[in-house]
C-alpha positions as CSV (number, residue, x, y, z in Angstrom):
1,M,177.8,38.3,158.3
2,T,174.6,37.9,160.1
3,D,172.5,40.6,161.5
4,T,171.0,39.9,164.9
5,L,168.1,41.6,166.4
6,E,168.3,41.7,170.1
7,T,165.3,42.2,172.4
8,K,165.6,43.4,175.9
9,A,163.3,41.8,178.5
10,Q,161.1,44.1,180.5
11,T,160.9,43.8,184.3
12,P,157.8,44.7,186.3
13,A,159.5,47.9,187.3
14,D,159.8,48.9,183.7
15,L,156.0,48.5,182.9
16,P,153.9,51.7,182.8
17,T,151.3,52.4,185.5
18,P,147.6,52.4,184.5
19,A,147.6,56.2,184.5
20,E,150.6,56.3,182.3
21,R,149.0,53.8,180.0
22,D,145.8,56.0,179.7
23,A,147.9,59.1,179.0
24,Q,150.0,57.3,176.4
25,S,146.9,55.9,174.7
26,G,145.2,59.3,174.4
27,A,148.4,60.8,172.9
28,E,148.5,58.1,170.4
29,R,144.9,58.5,169.5
30,R,145.4,62.3,169.0
31,H,148.5,61.7,166.9
32,G,146.6,59.2,164.7
33,R,143.7,61.6,164.2
34,A,146.1,64.4,163.2
35,A,147.9,62.1,160.8
36,R,144.6,61.0,159.2
37,R,143.5,64.7,158.8
38,A,146.8,65.5,157.1
39,A,146.4,62.6,154.8
40,A,142.8,63.6,153.9
41,K,143.9,67.1,153.1
42,S,146.8,65.8,150.9
43,A,144.3,63.5,149.1
44,R,141.9,66.4,148.5
45,R,144.7,68.5,147.1
46,T,145.7,65.6,144.9
47,D,142.1,65.1,143.7
48,Q,141.7,68.9,142.8
49,S,144.7,69.0,140.6
50,P,143.8,68.4,136.9
51,A,144.5,65.0,135.7
52,P,146.0,64.7,132.2
53,S,143.3,63.7,129.6
54,R,143.8,61.7,126.5
55,A,140.4,62.9,124.9
56,R,140.8,64.7,121.6
57,R,138.6,65.9,118.7
58,I,138.5,63.9,115.5
59,D,138.1,66.3,112.5
60,I,137.3,64.7,109.1
61,E,135.8,66.2,106.0
62,I,134.0,63.8,103.6
63,E,133.7,64.8,100.0
64,P,130.2,64.5,98.4
65,G,131.3,61.7,96.0
66,D,133.1,59.6,98.6
67,P,131.9,55.9,98.5
68,L,131.8,55.9,102.3
69,L,128.6,57.9,102.2
70,V,126.8,55.2,100.2
71,Y,128.1,52.5,102.5
72,L,127.1,54.1,105.7
73,Q,123.6,55.0,104.5
74,S,122.7,51.3,104.3
75,A,124.6,50.3,107.5
76,S,122.5,48.8,110.2
77,G,124.4,50.3,113.2
78,P,127.9,51.1,114.4
79,V,130.7,49.9,112.1
80,E,134.3,48.9,112.9
81,I,136.9,50.9,111.0
82,G,138.2,47.7,109.5
83,A,134.9,46.9,107.9
84,L,134.7,50.2,106.0
85,P,135.8,50.3,102.3
86,D,139.6,50.9,102.3
87,Y,139.4,52.7,98.9
88,S,137.5,55.6,100.5
89,P,139.7,58.7,101.0
90,A,137.7,59.5,104.2
91,V,138.4,56.1,105.7
92,A,142.2,56.7,105.1
93,K,141.9,59.9,107.0
94,M,140.0,58.2,109.9
95,I,142.6,55.5,110.2
96,A,145.3,58.1,110.4
97,Q,143.4,59.7,113.3
98,E,143.0,56.3,115.0
99,V,139.3,56.0,114.6
100,Q,138.0,52.7,115.8
101,L,134.2,52.9,115.4
102,V,131.9,54.9,113.1
103,V,128.2,55.4,113.9
104,P,126.0,56.5,111.0
105,L,123.3,59.1,111.7
106,V,120.4,58.1,109.4
107,T,116.8,59.5,109.4
108,S,114.1,58.9,106.8
109,G,116.6,56.9,104.8
110,E,119.0,59.8,104.5
111,L,122.5,60.0,106.0
112,V,122.7,63.3,107.8
113,G,126.0,62.8,109.6
114,I,128.4,60.4,111.2
115,L,129.9,59.9,114.7
116,A,133.5,58.8,114.6
117,L,135.0,57.4,117.9
118,G,138.6,56.8,118.7
119,Q,140.1,54.5,121.4
120,R,138.3,54.5,124.7
121,L,140.1,56.3,127.6
122,S,139.9,53.0,129.5
123,E,141.7,51.4,126.6
124,R,139.0,48.7,126.5
125,T,137.3,47.7,123.3
126,Y,133.7,48.7,122.5
127,S,131.4,46.1,123.9
128,R,128.1,44.9,122.6
129,N,126.3,47.0,125.2
130,D,128.3,50.0,124.0
131,R,127.3,49.5,120.5
132,R,123.7,49.0,121.4
133,L,123.8,52.3,123.4
134,L,125.4,54.2,120.5
135,D,122.9,52.8,118.1
136,S,120.0,54.0,120.3
137,L,121.6,57.4,120.7
138,A,122.0,57.7,116.9
139,R,118.3,57.0,116.4
140,Y,117.4,60.0,118.6
141,A,120.3,62.3,117.5
142,A,119.8,61.9,113.7
143,P,116.3,63.5,113.5
144,A,117.4,66.4,115.8
145,L,120.5,66.9,113.7
146,R,118.4,66.9,110.5
147,L,116.0,69.4,112.0
148,G,118.9,71.7,112.8
149,Q,120.3,71.4,109.3
150,L,117.0,72.3,107.8
151,M,116.6,75.3,110.0
152,R,120.1,76.5,109.0
153,V,119.1,76.0,105.3
154,Q,115.9,77.9,105.8
155,E,117.7,80.8,107.5
156,R,120.2,81.0,104.7
157,Q,117.3,80.9,102.1
158,A,115.4,83.6,104.1
159,R,118.5,85.8,104.1
160,E,119.0,85.2,100.4
161,R,115.3,86.0,99.7
162,E,115.6,89.2,101.8
163,R,118.7,90.3,99.9
164,I,117.1,89.6,96.5
165,E,113.9,91.4,97.6
166,Q,116.0,94.4,98.6
167,E,117.8,94.4,95.3
168,L,114.6,94.1,93.4
169,H,113.1,97.0,95.4
170,V,116.1,99.2,94.5
171,A,115.7,98.1,90.9
172,Q,112.0,99.0,91.0
173,L,112.8,102.4,92.3
174,I,115.4,103.0,89.6
175,Q,113.0,101.8,86.9
176,Q,110.3,104.1,88.1
177,Q,112.7,107.0,87.4
178,F,112.5,106.1,83.7
179,L,108.7,106.4,83.7
180,P,107.0,109.8,83.8
181,A,106.5,110.8,87.4
182,E,103.6,113.0,86.3
183,L,101.9,113.2,82.9
184,P,102.7,116.5,81.2
185,E,100.1,119.2,80.6
186,L,99.4,119.3,76.9
187,G,97.3,122.2,75.8
188,G,93.8,120.9,74.8
189,W,95.0,117.3,75.1
190,N,94.2,114.8,77.9
191,V,96.7,112.1,78.7
192,A,96.2,109.0,80.8
193,A,98.5,106.0,81.4
194,F,98.7,102.7,83.3
195,Y,101.7,100.5,83.9
196,R,101.9,97.2,85.8
197,P,104.9,94.8,85.5
198,A,104.3,91.1,85.6
199,R,107.2,90.9,88.2
200,T,108.7,93.4,90.5
201,V,110.4,95.0,87.5
202,G,109.6,94.7,83.9
203,G,110.5,95.5,80.3
204,D,107.6,97.8,79.2
205,F,108.1,101.5,79.0
206,Y,106.4,104.7,77.8
207,D,107.5,108.3,77.6
208,L,106.4,111.8,76.5
209,I,109.3,113.9,75.3
210,E,109.0,117.6,74.5
211,L,110.9,118.3,71.2
212,P,112.8,121.5,70.4
213,D,110.2,122.6,67.9
214,G,107.4,122.5,70.4
215,R,105.9,119.1,69.3
216,I,105.5,116.1,71.6
217,M,107.1,112.7,71.0
218,V,105.1,109.9,72.5
219,V,107.0,106.5,72.9
220,A,105.7,103.1,73.9
221,G,107.9,100.0,73.9
222,D,108.1,96.4,75.1
223,V,111.3,94.4,75.7
224,T,111.0,90.7,75.1
225,D,111.4,88.7,78.4
226,K,110.5,89.9,81.9
227,G,112.2,90.7,85.1
228,V,115.6,92.2,85.7
229,P,117.2,91.4,82.3
230,A,114.3,93.1,80.5
231,A,114.5,96.1,82.9
232,L,118.1,96.6,82.1
233,V,117.5,96.6,78.3
234,M,114.5,98.8,78.9
235,A,116.6,101.4,80.7
236,S,119.2,101.4,77.9
237,T,116.6,101.8,75.2
238,H,114.8,104.5,77.1
239,A,118.1,106.5,77.4
240,L,118.9,106.0,73.7
241,L,115.5,107.2,72.6
242,R,115.7,110.4,74.7
243,S,119.2,111.2,73.6
244,T,118.3,110.6,70.0
245,A,115.1,112.7,70.2
246,A,117.2,115.7,71.2
247,M,119.0,115.5,67.8
248,V,116.4,114.4,65.3
249,T,112.6,114.6,65.4
250,S,111.6,112.2,62.6
251,P,110.1,109.1,64.1
252,G,111.6,106.8,61.5
253,E,115.1,108.3,61.8
254,V,114.9,108.0,65.6
255,L,114.1,104.3,65.4
256,R,116.8,103.7,62.8
257,R,119.5,105.4,64.9
258,V,118.4,103.7,68.2
259,N,118.4,100.3,66.4
260,E,122.1,100.8,65.3
261,L,123.1,101.9,68.8
262,L,121.3,99.0,70.5
263,I,122.5,96.1,68.4
264,P,126.0,96.0,69.9
265,Q,124.8,95.9,73.5
266,I,121.6,93.9,73.5
267,P,121.7,90.1,74.4
268,T,121.3,87.9,71.3
269,H,118.0,86.4,72.5
270,M,116.3,89.7,73.2
271,F,114.8,92.6,71.1
272,V,112.6,95.6,71.6
273,T,109.3,96.6,70.0
274,C,108.7,100.3,69.9
275,L,106.2,102.8,68.6
276,V,107.0,106.5,68.1
277,L,104.4,109.3,67.5
278,V,105.2,113.0,67.1
279,L,102.2,115.2,67.8
280,D,101.5,118.8,66.7
281,L,99.3,119.9,69.6
282,E,97.8,122.8,67.6
283,T,96.8,121.0,64.5
284,G,96.6,117.3,65.6
285,R,98.9,116.4,62.8
286,T,100.8,113.2,63.8
287,H,103.8,111.5,62.3
288,F,104.5,107.9,63.4
289,A,106.8,104.9,62.8
290,N,106.7,101.4,64.2
291,A,109.4,98.9,65.1
292,G,107.3,95.8,65.5
293,H,105.0,97.1,68.2
294,N,101.2,96.6,68.5
295,L,99.3,98.8,66.1
296,P,97.7,101.7,68.0
297,Y,93.9,102.2,67.9
298,V,92.1,105.4,67.2
299,R,88.4,106.0,68.0
300,R,86.9,108.4,65.4
301,G,83.3,109.0,66.1
302,D,81.6,105.6,65.9
303,E,84.6,104.0,64.1
304,V,87.7,102.4,65.5
305,V,90.7,102.2,63.2
306,Q,94.4,101.2,63.5
307,L,97.4,103.2,62.5
308,H,99.3,100.8,60.2
309,A,103.1,101.0,60.1
310,R,105.7,98.3,59.7
311,G,109.3,97.8,60.8
312,M,111.7,95.3,62.4
313,P,112.0,95.3,66.2
314,L,115.0,97.2,67.6
315,G,118.2,95.2,68.2
316,L,117.6,92.5,65.6
317,M,119.0,93.5,62.3
318,S,121.5,96.2,61.4
319,G,120.5,98.5,58.5
320,S,116.7,98.3,59.2
321,V,114.6,101.2,57.7
322,Y,111.4,102.3,59.4
323,E,108.5,103.7,57.3
324,E,107.1,107.0,58.4
325,H,103.3,107.7,58.1
326,E,101.1,110.6,58.8
327,T,97.6,111.1,60.2
328,V,95.5,113.8,61.9
329,I,94.0,113.4,65.3
330,G,90.7,115.3,65.3
331,P,88.9,117.0,68.2
332,G,87.4,114.4,70.6
333,E,89.4,111.5,69.1
334,I,91.2,109.0,71.3
335,V,94.4,107.2,70.6
336,L,95.3,104.0,72.5
337,L,98.9,102.8,72.7
338,Y,99.3,99.4,74.4
339,S,101.6,96.4,74.9
340,D,100.8,92.8,74.2
341,G,100.4,92.2,78.0
342,I,96.7,93.0,77.6
343,T,95.9,91.3,74.2
344,E,97.9,88.1,75.0
345,Q,96.6,87.6,78.6
346,H,94.9,84.2,79.0
347,R,92.0,83.3,81.2
348,A,91.4,80.0,83.0
349,D,90.1,78.1,80.0
350,G,93.1,79.2,77.9
351,E,91.4,81.9,75.7
352,M,93.3,85.1,75.1
353,F,91.8,88.6,75.8
354,G,92.6,89.4,72.2
355,F,92.4,92.3,69.8
356,G,88.6,92.1,69.5
357,R,88.0,92.9,73.1
358,T,90.6,95.6,73.1
359,A,89.0,97.3,70.1
360,A,85.5,97.0,71.8
361,L,86.9,98.9,74.8
362,V,88.2,101.7,72.5
363,S,84.8,101.9,70.8
364,G,82.9,102.2,74.0
365,A,85.1,104.8,75.7
366,E,84.1,108.4,76.0
367,T,87.4,109.6,77.5
368,G,91.0,108.4,77.6
369,Q,90.9,107.9,81.3
370,Q,87.7,105.9,81.1
371,L,89.3,103.7,78.4
372,V,92.3,103.0,80.7
373,D,90.1,102.3,83.7
374,D,87.7,100.0,81.7
375,A,90.6,98.1,80.2
376,V,92.2,97.4,83.5
377,Q,88.9,96.3,85.1
378,S,87.9,94.2,82.1
379,L,91.3,92.5,82.0
380,N,91.2,91.8,85.8
381,T,87.7,90.3,85.4
382,F,88.7,88.3,82.3
383,S,91.8,86.7,83.9
384,F,90.5,86.3,87.4
385,G,92.5,83.5,89.2
386,V,95.2,83.5,86.5
387,E,98.7,84.9,87.0
388,Q,99.6,88.0,85.0
389,E,101.7,86.7,82.1
390,D,103.4,89.8,80.8
391,D,103.9,93.5,81.6
392,I,100.9,95.7,80.9
393,T,101.2,99.3,79.5
394,L,98.3,101.5,78.4
395,V,98.7,105.1,77.2
396,T,95.8,107.2,75.8
397,L,95.8,110.6,74.1
398,Q,92.6,112.5,73.6
399,R,92.4,115.8,71.8
400,G,89.9,118.1,73.4
401,R,86.8,119.3,71.5
402,R,87.6,122.9,72.4
403,G,90.8,124.8,72.8
404,G,92.5,125.8,76.1
405,A,95.3,124.3,78.1
406,A,94.6,121.9,80.9
407,E,95.5,123.2,84.4
408,T,96.3,121.2,87.5
409,V,96.5,122.6,91.0
410,S,97.8,120.5,93.8
411,F,97.7,121.2,97.6
412,S,97.5,119.3,100.9
413,V,95.7,119.6,104.2
414,A,96.6,118.1,107.6
415,S,94.4,115.3,108.8
416,E,92.5,117.3,111.4
417,A,88.8,117.6,111.7
418,G,87.4,120.7,110.0
419,N,90.1,121.0,107.3
420,E,87.6,119.5,104.8
421,R,85.9,122.9,104.7
422,G,89.0,124.7,103.7
423,A,89.7,122.0,101.0
424,M,86.2,122.4,99.7
425,D,86.4,126.2,99.4
426,R,89.8,126.0,97.6
427,V,88.5,123.4,95.1
428,A,85.4,125.5,94.5
429,S,87.5,128.6,93.7
430,I,89.6,126.6,91.2
431,A,86.5,124.9,89.5
432,S,84.3,128.0,89.5
433,T,85.5,129.0,86.1
434,A,84.2,125.7,84.6
435,L,81.2,124.9,86.9
436,A,78.5,127.0,88.4
437,G,75.3,126.8,90.3
438,A,74.0,123.4,91.4
439,R,76.9,121.6,89.6
440,L,79.5,123.6,91.6
441,D,77.5,123.0,94.8
442,A,77.4,119.3,94.2
443,L,81.1,119.1,93.6
444,K,81.8,121.1,96.8
445,T,79.7,118.7,98.9
446,A,81.3,115.7,97.3
447,V,84.8,117.1,97.9
448,S,84.0,117.9,101.6
449,E,82.6,114.3,102.2
450,T,85.6,112.7,100.4
451,V,88.2,114.7,102.3
452,M,86.5,114.1,105.6
453,N,86.5,110.4,104.9
454,A,90.2,110.6,104.1
455,I,91.0,112.4,107.3
456,E,89.0,110.2,109.6
457,H,89.3,106.7,108.0
458,G,92.2,106.9,105.6
459,N,94.7,108.7,107.8
460,R,92.9,107.9,111.1
461,G,93.0,111.5,112.3
462,D,96.8,111.5,112.4
463,A,97.8,115.2,112.0
464,A,101.3,114.1,110.8
465,L,99.7,112.6,107.7
466,N,98.4,115.0,105.0
467,V,95.5,114.5,102.6
468,L,96.7,115.3,99.1
469,I,94.3,117.0,96.7
470,A,94.8,117.6,93.0
471,V,92.3,119.6,90.9
472,R,92.6,119.3,87.1
473,R,90.6,121.5,84.7
474,T,90.3,120.8,80.9
475,S,87.9,122.0,78.3
476,E,85.6,119.1,79.0
477,Y,86.2,117.9,82.6
478,V,86.9,119.0,86.2
479,T,88.7,116.2,88.0
480,V,89.5,116.2,91.7
481,E,91.8,113.5,93.2
482,V,91.8,113.0,97.0
483,A,94.7,110.8,98.3
484,D,95.2,109.4,101.8
485,Y,97.3,106.6,103.3
486,G,94.5,104.1,103.9
487,R,95.3,100.4,103.8
488,G,92.7,99.4,101.3
489,L,89.9,100.3,99.0
490,R,86.6,101.3,100.6
491,Q,83.8,98.7,100.5
492,D,80.9,99.3,98.2
493,A,78.3,101.4,100.0
494,E,74.8,100.0,100.7
495,T,71.8,101.9,99.3
496,P,70.6,104.0,102.2
497,D,67.3,102.9,103.7
498,L,66.1,104.9,106.8
499,D,63.8,102.1,108.0
500,L,66.5,99.5,107.9
501,K,69.0,101.8,109.7
502,L,66.5,102.6,112.5
503,A,65.9,98.9,112.9
504,G,69.6,98.3,113.2
505,L,69.7,96.2,110.0
506,Q,72.0,98.4,108.0
507,R,75.5,99.6,108.8
508,P,75.8,103.3,109.4
509,R,79.0,103.6,107.4
510,G,79.1,103.8,103.6
511,W,76.4,106.5,103.2
512,G,78.9,109.2,102.5
513,L,80.4,107.3,99.5
514,F,76.8,106.7,98.3
515,L,76.1,110.4,98.5
516,V,79.3,111.3,96.6
517,R,78.5,108.9,93.8
518,E,75.1,110.6,93.4
519,L,76.6,114.1,93.3
520,V,79.3,113.7,90.7
521,D,79.3,112.2,87.2
522,R,81.9,109.5,88.0
523,V,83.8,108.2,91.0
524,E,87.0,106.1,90.6
525,E,88.9,104.5,93.4
526,F,92.4,103.0,93.1
527,R,95.8,102.7,94.7
528,D,98.9,104.7,93.7
529,G,101.9,103.3,95.5
530,D,101.2,103.6,99.3
531,R,98.3,105.9,98.8
532,H,94.6,105.3,98.4
533,V,93.0,107.7,95.8
534,V,89.4,108.7,95.1
535,R,88.9,110.5,91.8
536,L,85.8,112.7,91.3
537,V,84.9,113.6,87.7
538,M,82.5,116.3,86.6
539,R,81.8,117.1,82.9
540,V,81.9,120.8,82.2
541,D,78.8,120.7,79.9
542,G,76.8,119.0,82.7
543,T,76.6,115.5,81.2
544,D,78.3,112.4,82.4
545,A,80.5,110.0,80.4
546,A,77.3,108.4,78.9
547,G,76.0,111.7,77.7
548,T,73.2,112.1,80.3
549,A,72.8,114.7,83.0
550,P,73.0,113.6,86.7
551,A,69.4,114.2,87.3
552,E,68.4,112.2,84.3
553,R,70.7,109.4,85.4
554,R,69.1,109.2,88.9
555,E,65.6,109.0,87.4
556,S,66.4,106.2,85.0
């Protein structure tokens, strides 16, 4: 069957008039515009709907020993997956994830990363231009990636350093609890000490223990090694010594018992040297025993001797016996206990400080405190520019020439102008039993000047910060310590010259410190933790440490 399309012929009567044609044409045009607008809206709706994407992330971990790393480090640009070593575990993982191209990121000859690309969304292969573009991008991306990696490493290292520093700070605070916070008052005896670890924490220690019978046990020790391990052994040894001293008072027996208790818990490569002295404060009679520690020095008149005693260090050999010896410390004599941190310190040319220099310091000292100060200063000068090699501990004991217990009075004043006068009057009332006349007036002026300097410059006039003052009287000295929170030691004062000052050629500051040094027998300046301390020393008999009166010293 055939379909036929019939067409009806139009007569002139059937044709539209010109007006009808215009109306029909306008309607068609309007209908066409409406149809086009509807189509455009439909197209916009179609464009705004999310198209399905075939992009996905390739996640591959490469082990450090994978041979792929060596291969890519020497590659000259992007590499097809088929050209990579098929025995590499990482390549097998990439093939499983349909990787087609691998771009190594190399900077300064080091592979810092890779860029793994799968099939293109257009399903075309990677062209030569694509490879060239990827190679150029890799040259820029690799240094930036390496920089980011280094920054992350530095951040981790900084956090680790901060954590270690915090832990060491806590360890330092704990260790400080084992050292005497304040030296005890020993009737007629003057005690001075100095401790400085080679690291944040150390293995040296010292202690003064009051025994049940009224005598005093003085202990000095040194743990081999430095840092945290030595600090842990030091803490254990210190606790054992204190607990043992509560049961027995014989120095040799104390060392024997501590040795037996320490052996099971001390690491095999470590041991402890220790010296124990037991003092009778009234008679000066001293019993002592030594466990491998440096022999103490005693200055007796113009002679310097050592207290000889032998014994194995603690923690080395079970069954060790420690010889006990006896001596008498006479009036005015000085005993020095020290660790090998001072004698074995080297200077730049390799020479050690040695026992000879240490003995010379003992010979030239008039007081225990002077001996400590001179030893620290001499060692600092000797080893200038050289790192401290070991912990340093110094303890001095000096028996007074006359009887009478030492007395220390401590108080504080707010950092407000005018408070120096109250501090001066209080110090004068304490020292008036030992000093009088011009000597007392000189000390009052020196104290007033020092306290005023601490208020104005040390604490910068901050009333919330106190100036701490400690006055110590012994049979031979009056010592006044003024402590503030200054950030550093004062600079040496220039010798005042009025003509230079009027000419503007000399600084106005520093004259107060010069005045103080002329008024008292000795001025010492040091730091104690976060405090800056100035110590003023006056001899009760009116002579300085060298045996000359202040007036005679100024004239010489």
